[in-house]
C-alpha positions, 0 to 999 in steps of 0.5 A: 698327369693321369687320374691314377697317378694323381690319386696315387700322389694325393695318397702319398701326400696324405701319408706324408702329412700324416707322418709329419703330424706324427713327427710334430706330435713326437717333437712336442712330447719329447720337448715336454719330457726334456723340459721335465727332465731339466727341471728334475736335474735342477732339483737333483743338483739342488739336493746334491748341493744340500748333501755337499753342504752336509758332508762339509759340516760332517767333515768339520764335526770329524775334525772336532771329534779328532781333536777331542780324541787327541785331548782324551789321549793326552788326559790318559797320558797325564793319568799314567803319570799320576798313577806312577807318581801317586801315593796311597793317600791319593788313591781314591782321587786317582780311581775317580779320575780313572773312572771319568777317563774310562767313561769318556773313552767308552763314549768316544768308542760308541760315537766312533762306531756310529760315525764309522757306520754312517760314513761307510754307508754314505760313501758306499751309496754315493760312490756306487751311485756315481760309478753306476751313472757315469758308466751309463752316461759314458756308454750311452754317449760313446 
């Protein structure tokens, strides 16, 4: 091998070693970042599990609320019967019962609006996030 060729080969070897060193540094950096992402994924999954538990608890609260509304509707129906059957002596008692029923109804109306607002916000946020990230994930892997 001629001196020129040997010098050229040595330069190429040095360039290859430099590229290998850069690739090794890249690999270490990428693996560290992947490890960090995996930890963050686990934390996100734990947070989603907590959110899922909260949604299940909220679902149970909705079932309770629905039952309370059904009972309230029954009280109104009973009150309607009381109105139809009452005599003048019972009017004050009837009016007091009506006021109690109306107060309960107003409480349910306020609770419903709060529940509906929170529900709509949660569903819009969650489904929007899921849709956005599923589209990105599938686009990146198709």
